[in-house]
MIFI-800019 format. One record per residue (C-alpha): residue in three letters; x, z, y. Coordinates in steps of 0.02 Angstrom, whole numbers, padded with zeros to 5 digits, always signed. Example, Ala and Ser with C-alpha at 12.3 -4.5 7.8 and 13.67 -1.06 7.14 Angstrom:
# MIFI-800019
Ala+00615+00390-00225
Ser+00684+00357-00053
END
This chain:
# MIFI-800019
Met+04740+00665+05534
Ser+04894+00740+05455
Pro+04852+00837+05288
Phe+04972+00977+05340
Pro+04896+01082+05481
Ala+05015+01141+05613
Ser+04939+01311+05637
Ser+05011+01446+05534
Asp+04830+01519+05517
Ala+04792+01369+05403
Leu+04931+01397+05278
Arg+04904+01471+05109
Gln+04979+01458+04938
Tyr+04931+01304+04833
Ser+04945+01280+04648
Pro+05027+01117+04575
Ser+04851+01051+04531
Glu+04789+01061+04711
Val+04933+00949+04766
Val+04931+00823+04629
Asp+04914+00668+04737
Asp+05077+00723+04829
Ile+05164+00746+04672
Leu+05102+00582+04602
Leu+05160+00488+04758
Ser+05333+00575+04747
Thr+05354+00507+04569
Val+05337+00319+04616
Asp+05505+00232+04598
Gly+05551+00172+04780
Val+05449+00298+04869
Gly+05578+00419+04948
Pro+05544+00556+05073
Leu+05531+00440+05222
Thr+05426+00308+05149
Ala+05312+00442+05083
Glu+05296+00504+05265
Arg+05258+00333+05332
Leu+05119+00313+05201
Val+05041+00485+05242
Glu+05053+00440+05429
Arg+04968+00273+05400
Phe+04826+00329+05281
Gly+04804+00502+05313
Ser+04852+00582+05145
Ala+04941+00549+04987
Gly+04776+00525+04904
Glu+04721+00396+05025
Ala+04881+00300+05012
Leu+04862+00293+04822
Arg+04695+00217+04841
Ala+04752+00088+04966
Pro+04748-00097+04919
Val+04911-00197+04910
Ser+04858-00295+05070
Glu+04856-00136+05174
Leu+05013-00049+05091
Val+05132-00192+05134
Gln+05098-00164+05316
Val+05191-00006+05301
Glu+05369-00009+05355
Lys+05492-00040+05216
Val+05341-00062+05079
Gly+05361-00235+05008
Glu+05239-00315+04891
Ala+05328-00262+04737
Leu+05326-00066+04793
Ala+05145-00080+04853
Arg+05085-00136+04674
Lys+05187+00008+04602
Ile+05089+00128+04726
Ala+04924+00046+04701
Thr+04934+00065+04511
Ala+05026+00234+04504
Arg+04876+00321+04436
Glu+04866+00209+04292
Ser+05058+00208+04253
Val+05088+00399+04281
Asp+05009+00548+04195
Ala+04993+00666+04344
Ala+04905+00796+04240
Ala+05063+00809+04126
Ile+05171+00829+04277
Val+05059+00968+04339
Arg+05068+01059+04173
Phe+05255+01037+04164
Cys+05278+01124+04332
Glu+05149+01263+04292
Glu+05220+01295+04107
Asn+05406+01307+04179
Gly+05371+01410+04330
Ile+05404+01270+04457
Ala+05313+01299+04618
Val+05275+01147+04718
Leu+05272+01184+04909
Thr+05196+01065+05035
Leu+05212+01084+05224
Arg+05045+01172+05227
Asp+05101+01300+05091
Ser+05128+01476+05160
Arg+05290+01495+05060
Tyr+05363+01337+05130
Pro+05528+01401+05221
Ser+05489+01416+05400
Arg+05652+01356+05466
Leu+05650+01204+05355
Arg+05484+01163+05426
Glu+05562+01150+05602
Ile+05692+01008+05572
Ala+05642+00824+05623
Asn+05616+00760+05444
Pro+05578+00916+05325
Pro+05536+00865+05141
Arg+05355+00836+05119
Leu+05372+00919+04948
Leu+05495+01064+04887
Tyr+05507+01100+04709
Val+05555+01276+04681
Arg+05620+01373+04531
Gly+05635+01551+04573
Glu+05574+01627+04730
Ile+05592+01592+04909
Lys+05566+01748+05013
Pro+05529+01783+05201
Glu+05702+01869+05219
Asp+05777+01698+05171
Ser+05743+01634+05348
Arg+05901+01732+05384
Ala+06030+01621+05297
Ile+06193+01536+05311
Ser+06243+01385+05229
Ile+06414+01378+05150
Val+06488+01196+05116
Gly+06662+01131+05067
Thr+06769+01028+04962
Arg+06746+01012+04776
Ser+06935+01022+04769
Ala+06949+01198+04827
Thr+07122+01272+04844
Thr+07159+01455+04815
Tyr+07156+01483+05004
Gly+06985+01412+05009
Arg+06920+01507+04864
Ser+06979+01666+04935
Gln+06911+01643+05111
Thr+06741+01600+05032
Thr+06726+01748+04926
Arg+06785+01866+05082
Leu+06666+01799+05202
Val+06516+01775+05088
Arg+06527+01961+05029
Lys+06531+02014+05210
Leu+06377+01898+05255
Val+06287+01976+05108
Glu+06316+02149+05178
Ala+06252+02090+05340
Gly+06090+02038+05264
Phe+06110+01840+05243
Thr+06052+01735+05105
Ile+06185+01608+05057
Val+06135+01429+05044
Ser+06241+01298+04964
Gly+06222+01149+04844
Leu+06281+01203+04675
Ala+06422+01082+04674
Leu+06586+01115+04595
Gly+06716+01194+04718
Ile+06676+01290+04874
Asp+06483+01285+04842
Gly+06504+01359+04664
Tyr+06614+01497+04738
Ala+06492+01539+04878
His+06348+01553+04751
Arg+06453+01670+04640
Ala+06514+01774+04776
Ala+06331+01804+04840
Leu+06275+01850+04664
Asp+06426+01975+04633
Ala+06384+02060+04793
Arg+06210+02070+04741
Gly+06135+01964+04873
Arg+06019+01819+04877
Thr+06072+01638+04866
Ile+05976+01467+04866
Ala+06049+01314+04784
Val+05978+01140+04851
Leu+05998+01008+04716
Gly+06025+00816+04733
Gly+05920+00792+04573
Gly+05769+00880+04490
Val+05767+01067+04470
Ala+05748+01040+04283
Arg+05913+00926+04282
Ile+06049+01047+04327
Tyr+06200+00958+04397
Pro+06343+00982+04360
Arg+06325+01033+04186
Glu+06472+01159+04206
His+06353+01257+04325
Glu+06202+01286+04208
Asp+06242+01462+04189
Leu+06262+01483+04369
Ala+06100+01396+04399
Ala+06019+01523+04288
Arg+06090+01665+04394
Val+06035+01592+04550
Met+05856+01577+04494
Asn+05855+01765+04458
Ala+05925+01811+04630
Gly+05855+01668+04738
Ala+05799+01500+04699
Leu+05840+01314+04653
Val+05757+01197+04762
Ser+05740+01006+04775
Glu+05624+00872+04857
Tyr+05639+00767+04701
His+05526+00762+04550
Pro+05589+00899+04426
Leu+05659+00774+04297
Thr+05750+00667+04427
Thr+05926+00611+04381
Pro+06052+00671+04513
Leu+06104+00506+04596
Ser+06242+00490+04720
Gly+06112+00417+04851
Asn+06016+00573+04839
Phe+06150+00692+04903
Pro+06160+00644+05085
Ala+05967+00668+05111
Arg+05988+00840+05018
Asn+06121+00896+05145
Arg+05987+00908+05291
Ile+05893+01032+05175
Val+06050+01134+05158
Ser+06071+01151+05344
Gly+05893+01156+05380
Leu+05861+01310+05283
Ser+05992+01399+05384
Ile+06029+01479+05555
Gly+06197+01403+05542
Thr+06314+01312+05431
Leu+06502+01364+05383
Val+06620+01236+05323
Ile+06754+01303+05220
Glu+06889+01169+05166
Ser+06835+00991+05202
Gly+06911+00817+05224
Lys+06869+00712+05361
Lys+06735+00622+05260
Gly+06616+00687+05126
Gly+06466+00790+05103
Ser+06522+00939+05196
Met+06543+00837+05360
Ile+06379+00754+05337
Thr+06297+00930+05315
Ala+06393+00984+05479
Arg+06320+00833+05575
Phe+06147+00876+05516
Ala+06176+01051+05576
Ala+06221+00993+05750
Glu+06063+00880+05759
Gln+05955+01013+05702
Asn+06030+01125+05843
Arg+06097+01251+05722
Glu+06261+01345+05734
Leu+06409+01259+05668
Tyr+06560+01364+05607
Ala+06729+01309+05523
Val+06869+01403+05446
Pro+07044+01336+05499
Gly+07167+01304+05365
Pro+07348+01255+05343
Val+07395+01108+05468
Asp+07462+01012+05330
Ser+07312+01025+05212
Pro+07206+00874+05189
Val+07064+00983+05131
Ser+07066+01066+05306
Gln+07073+00918+05418
Gly+06883+00897+05428
Cys+06868+01093+05476
His+07005+01064+05620
Glu+06907+00909+05681
Leu+06746+01017+05684
Ile+06833+01146+05788
Arg+06906+01028+05906
Asp+06731+00954+05940
Gly+06659+01118+05971
Ala+06620+01217+05807
Ile+06654+01400+05816
Leu+06821+01449+05738
Val+06785+01581+05604
Glu+06933+01711+05549
Ser+06811+01849+05503
Val+06628+01879+05480
Glu+06612+01951+05659
Asp+06646+01783+05733
Ile+06477+01725+05658
Leu+06380+01891+05690
Tyr+06435+01892+05879
Ser+06376+01710+05901
Leu+06200+01752+05845
Pro+06057+01846+05924
Ser+06053+02028+05887
Tyr+05880+02008+05795
Glu+05958+01893+05666
Ile+06071+02037+05606
Lys+06045+02188+05495
Pro+06035+02333+05621
Val+06163+02444+05533
Ile+06284+02301+05530
Leu+06258+02272+05711
Asp+06270+02452+05756
Glu+06434+02461+05656
Leu+06504+02307+05747
Arg+06463+02363+05920
Arg+06511+02537+05926
Glu+06564+02595+06097
Asp+06745+02612+06040
Asp+06746+02442+05980
Arg+06699+02360+06146
Phe+06836+02237+06223
Ala+06948+02324+06362
Glu+06947+02239+06532
Gly+07088+02124+06568
Thr+07150+02115+06376
Val+07064+01958+06327
Gly+06991+02029+06165
Ile+07075+02190+06125
Ser+06956+02332+06087
Glu+06953+02490+06199
Arg+06984+02592+06039
Ser+07143+02506+06014
Val+07206+02517+06194
Ala+07161+02704+06186
Ser+07268+02728+06037
Ile+07427+02698+06125
Ala+07374+02725+06303
Arg+07385+02918+06320
Pro+07388+03011+06494
Pro+07546+03094+06536
Lys+07564+03273+06499
Thr+07534+03391+06655
Ser+07564+03581+06667
Ser+07417+03703+06697
Lys+07476+03728+06879
Ala+07470+03538+06904
Lys+07303+03525+06825
Ser+07227+03660+06930
Lys+07291+03573+07097
Thr+07231+03407+07035
Lys+07056+03474+07010
Arg+07055+03556+07182
Ser+07103+03393+07271
Ala+06972+03294+07172
Lys+06836+03423+07226
Glu+06884+03412+07409
Ser+06896+03228+07401
Glu+06714+03218+07321
Asp+06641+03336+07459
Lys+06710+03223+07596
Asn+06653+03054+07516
Ser+06480+03124+07478
Leu+06427+03092+07657
Leu+06489+02923+07668
Pro+06389+02761+07618
Glu+06416+02697+07447
Pro+06519+02531+07453
Glu+06452+02366+07410
Pro+06493+02327+07214
Thr+06629+02195+07210
Pro+06597+02058+07092
Lys+06704+02058+06930
Pro+06844+01923+06947
Leu+06828+01778+06827
Pro+06964+01744+06701
Pro+07044+01566+06695
Leu+06909+01442+06648
Asn+06910+01257+06606
Asp+06797+01131+06686
Leu+06652+01148+06562
Glu+06657+01342+06567
Arg+06652+01341+06757
Gln+06505+01213+06746
Ile+06411+01322+06635
Val+06444+01492+06733
Glu+06383+01405+06888
Ile+06225+01345+06805
Val+06192+01519+06739
Gly+06232+01599+06911
Asp+06141+01773+06924
Lys+05993+01715+06812
Thr+05945+01715+06629
Val+05952+01538+06569
Ser+05901+01464+06399
Ile+06039+01377+06296
Asp+05931+01220+06285
Glu+05930+01214+06481
Ile+06117+01221+06491
Ile+06132+01082+06359
Arg+06013+00969+06458
Ala+06103+01008+06617
Val+06286+00972+06557
Asn+06216+00823+06446
Leu+06348+00855+06304
Pro+06323+00885+06123
Ala+06250+01049+06077
Ser+06400+01098+05968
Asn+06505+01077+06122
Val+06402+01189+06230
Leu+06378+01322+06091
Gly+06567+01326+06064
Thr+06594+01348+06255
Ile+06464+01482+06272
Thr+06555+01580+06129
Ala+06718+01564+06219
Leu+06636+01633+06372
Glu+06570+01772+06278
Phe+06741+01811+06209
Lys+06809+01811+06384
Gln+06678+01939+06441
Val+06591+01817+06558
Leu+06434+01784+06478
Arg+06320+01884+06361
Arg+06198+01801+06236
Leu+06026+01867+06239
Glu+05874+01852+06107
Gly+05776+01694+06126
Ala+05931+01587+06134
Ala+05966+01634+06314
Val+06130+01685+06407
Ala+06168+01788+06565
Arg+06314+01849+06657
Lys+06393+02007+06591
END
């Protein structure tokens, strides 16, 4: 039986001393998150895994005899009580999947970290988060776009998640802090080993307005092999991931891949066509990521319950609706130049009489059947999705299964159909015809 109950009723807060076996297992050199999960699945708990004989431990996948001996002797070689004291003295919370403070969105992914070390505080409102990732070699353009978009996202009530790295990550954290917002930094080492050293002051600010989190022991040295696994936590904490400047390879593209696999929204900011640090973003957009020019591109792609009501009301004012037949021009903008022709008072009076007479005559006639709104030009995938939706409310997951394409492609096409005023997105990840 798993030590982590699935029912939310069984969740509560745990002190480090109550999860000492989980902490101890995580400190064994060679036991990463996947190996720990296999051990707990095989023996039922971290404590039972630590008590298991070498002959049984070696039967677990990826556990050789040398690693089995380390696990079996962990209680003798590691002072677990000292680790607990270290966490308690330094305000480091240790969250297991059964802890009520464990981030709910992260719990949903396929391979959530069994342990999460936290300096600072994760709050319920952090479930409304957007991840911002990008190159360490940020350009002036990338820095300005990061600052602009993050400030607007904070105003809309989002927590900003990133990786505390140099470049776009650092600018995202700073922009969130400068806007008095919340931000979470996911580390590739321990939360007591800040990396890079240039960001020690920034890490202190993040702790005061959010949290530093890691699945690794607090004093773990940040090794290059830790960062790819770290990126699944960055995307897993968030509703969606926004990539601002990225080459075709690197950590940002790994995070984007995790976001798509986790069925989270994926966004990308386009850049200059000849910029090497925008090639990855352009590739993501071609593959179906939502192109982001302004924060509204993100807000309109999300169900309304994810957005601060005041921001949503401001964005969806009646005079900001798209005018029919204009493909994305607001009614307010059209009204600003489409003025009715001036008429004399005599002509106005005649027009009113004619309208009244016409109304009297037509009041006795049966009301005509409403004519369906003509569709704008659509590509093959757009037509296929419209046919699947028909006149029903259909879940996005159902559409993804029906078209048998990657989720990122389908989500990007649905966004295009929203822009063309063909579909509307509903709460509960569903869509219907407009």
